[in-house]
N, C-alpha and C positions, 0 to 999 in steps of 0.2 A: 702064417697069421701075421698081420701088420701090427706093429707096435707104435706106428705114427699117431700123434695125438695133437689136436689143437689145444693149446694151453693159454689161459688168460693171464695177461700181465697184471691187470686189476681184476680180482675175483668177482664172479657174477653175484655172489651173496652180498657184496658191498654195493655194486652198481644198482641192484634192485632196490636199495634203500632210497635211491634218487629217481626211481623209474615208476612205470605204470604198465598195466596190461592193456593191450589194444583189443579191438572187438574180436579178434581171432585167438585171444588168450596168450599172445606173445609179449614177453617183457621187452619194453623199450625205454630209452632215455633220450631226452633232447640234448643234442651235441652241437657244439660250435667248433669248427675246425680252423685253427689259427692260420693254416696254410692258405685258406681262402680269403684272408683279409685283403690282399690286393684286388681280388675280384669284387669283394664287397664295397671297397672304396670306389671302384670303377662304376658300379651299378647303383651306389648309394642305398644299399639294402643289406640287412643282416640275414645271413643264411644259416638257419637252424635246422638240422636234420633230426628226424625221429629214428634213432639208431637201434637196431636189434641187439640186445645185450648179449645174446648167444654168440654173435659173430664179432662183437666189438672188442678191440684191444686184445687180440690173441695171436699167437705165433705157433708154428709147428715145432713141437719137441723142445721148446726154449729152456725148460727146466729139467731136461733129461740128465741123468748121471751116467758116467761111463761104467762099464762092467757088464755082467750078465743081463740078458734081456729082461728077466723077471725083476731085476733091481733098478732098472733104468727109471721107472716111474715112482721110486720111493719118495722123492721130494714132493711130487704131486699128491701122493697118498697122505703124507704128513700135513700138507697144506689143507687137505680136505677136512681133517680132524679139527683144525682151527676154524675153518669156514663154518662148520656145522654149529658152532657155539654162538655165532655172531647175532642172528636174529633174536635169540633169547635175551641177549644183553640189551638190545634196543627195546624189546618188549618190557623188560624190567624198568628201564628208565621211563618209558611211557606210562607205566602203571603206577610207579612209586615216586616219580620225580626225583629220584636219587639213585646212587649206585652202591651196591654192597661191596665189602672188602674183597670177596671172592670174584665178583664180576668185574671189579676194577682191575684186578690182575689179569683176568681173561681179556679185558678190553686193551690193556697195555700190550699184551702179547699179540693181539690181533693187529694193533697199530704197528708194532714192530714187523709183523708179517706183511702188512701193506707196504711198508717202507722198503723192505729187502727185495720185494718183487719188482720195484720200479726200475726204469732205465737209469735213473740217477744213482741208485745203489749199485747197480751192475758196474757203473763207471767207477764208483768208490772202490768196489771189490777188485776191479781190474787194476786200479792204481796201487792198491795195497799189495797185490800179487806181483806186479811188475817192479815195484820198488823193494820187494822182498822184505816188507815190514813185519819182521818176526815178532815184534812186540804185540801187535794186534792179533796176529795169527796164533801165537802161543797162548794169548789170553782166552781165546775161545775154543781151541782144540787141545790145550794142554802143552806143557813144555816137553814134548817128546820129539827129539830131533828127527828120528826116523819118520814119524808121522808128518812133520812139517816138510821134510825133504820130499816125501811122497807127494804131498799136495803141490809143492812147487814144481814137481816134475811133470804134472799133468798138462794137457793142452789148456790154453787159457779159458775156453768156454766151460770145460769140465771143472777146472779149478774154481772158477767163479761160482758155479752151482753148488759145489761142495761147501764153499765158504758161505754162501747164502743159507744153506741148510743149517750150518752151525751157528750162524749169526743171529737168527731170529730169537732164540731163547737167551742168548748172551745179551742182546739189546734189551729184551724184555726184563731180564734180571736187573740191569742198570736202571731202567725206567721204574721199577718197583719202588725206588727211593724217591720218586717224584710225586708231586701232587696233581690232581685232576680237578678242573673246573668245567662244568657242563653249561653250555650257553645255548639258550633257545632262540630260534629265529623270531623275527618280529611278525606281527599279524599281517597276513596276506602275502608274505614273502617266503622264500625258501633258501636254504644254504646251497650254494653251488659247490662243485668239486671238480677235479681235473684228473688227468692220467698221472699226476704226481701229487697225490692227495695229502702227503705228510709234509707240512711246511716247517722247516727247522731253521731257527736262528740261533747263532752261537758266536762266541768271541772268535775273531779271525786270528789264529795262531800260526797258520801256515802248515799245520799238521792235519792230515786227513782224519785221523783217529779222534780229534777233538770235537767232532760233532756229537760225541757222547758225554761231553764234560758237564760239570756242575752248572755252568752258565747257559746251558741249552734251554731254549723255549720252543715249544711245538704247538702249532695250530693244526687241527685235523677235523674236517667235517666227518661225522659218523653216520649221518642220515640227512635228509632234506630238512629235518626239524631241529637237529642238534649238531653242535660243534663242540670239540673239547680243546681246552687250553691246558698244556702240561708244563710244569716248571718245578725247579728244585727249591724247597723252602729256605735253604741256607745260602742261596745265591743272592748277591747284591749287584749283579750285572745290570739289571733293568729295573726301572720304576714303573713297569707296565701296570696300568690300572686294573687289568684283568686279574692280577694277583689278589686284589681286594675282594673279589667275589667269593661266595660261599663254596667251599670245597666239597666234592663228592655229591653235589646235588645240582638241580637245574636252576639256572639263573636267567632273569630277564635283563635286557639291555636297551639302551636308547636307540632310536633310528640312526642318529649320527654315528654311534659306535658300531652299529651293525654295518653301515655302509663302509666305514673304514676297514673293517675286517673283511667284508665281502670282496672289496677291490684288491686286497692283499692276496686273497685266495686265488683270484683269477688273473693275477699279474702274469703277463705272457712270458716273462723271463723265466718263470718256473714251470711252464707248461711244455710238454713234449709235442703234443698235437691237439688234444681234445680238452675243451672246457665243457662240463656237464651242467646244464642249467634247468633244473626241474620246473622253474616258474614259466618256462617257454614251452610247456607241453601243449600240443594241439588238441 
């Protein structure tokens, strides 16, 4: 029996919030491939593909763990539990125009889950492991030298996946101290997202671990209709006007502010390959 599995870097349950069903009932999203920019410049035309969600942003066995065959997919099984809660959270926001305490924590956990699945976090995890940053490692798996030594003895891909598995709840626990502002898109427009949907801004300290610091601010589109801004209430790092919006509920913003945020979301420097643009649905 084959245990090979195509695993999504960005989960389908998230992508569907920016997609649609075609006439054959297949889920699709409009995608813009930044690798095609030279061609677009040459032909003076924007190339937007209507991409099949089932086959988009996936790799074979990318989240497999080492060990017995039955345990190799444990990380994917854990991910599925988190994925199953997501549509319910979006439905609650649609229905009530706010988010409950329970759903807020679930959403923060899901955003942590989105972040640790990205290529960016894989690079962070690799840097932590190669630098043998025992401060971060012991924070999430405990100060057990034997356990840390075991992790550091694994092949780099296996060690990254184990660190990913431990990190999702560690990051979510830290984010539970942060505040959420929900921002609605403007009329006739949709929020875009990318293959790196969690946009993190923090003080440049030179330490990888400090992306989790008190001065962190996060922007993350959660559907084509809503985006969340996450910040720590005790930080004075930024005078971001989004901090003045109502917390834990849906806020409306101006066209000018929408455009500023939209262009930040699709900045090519933070995109690995794909920008997802719901407004370009055919």
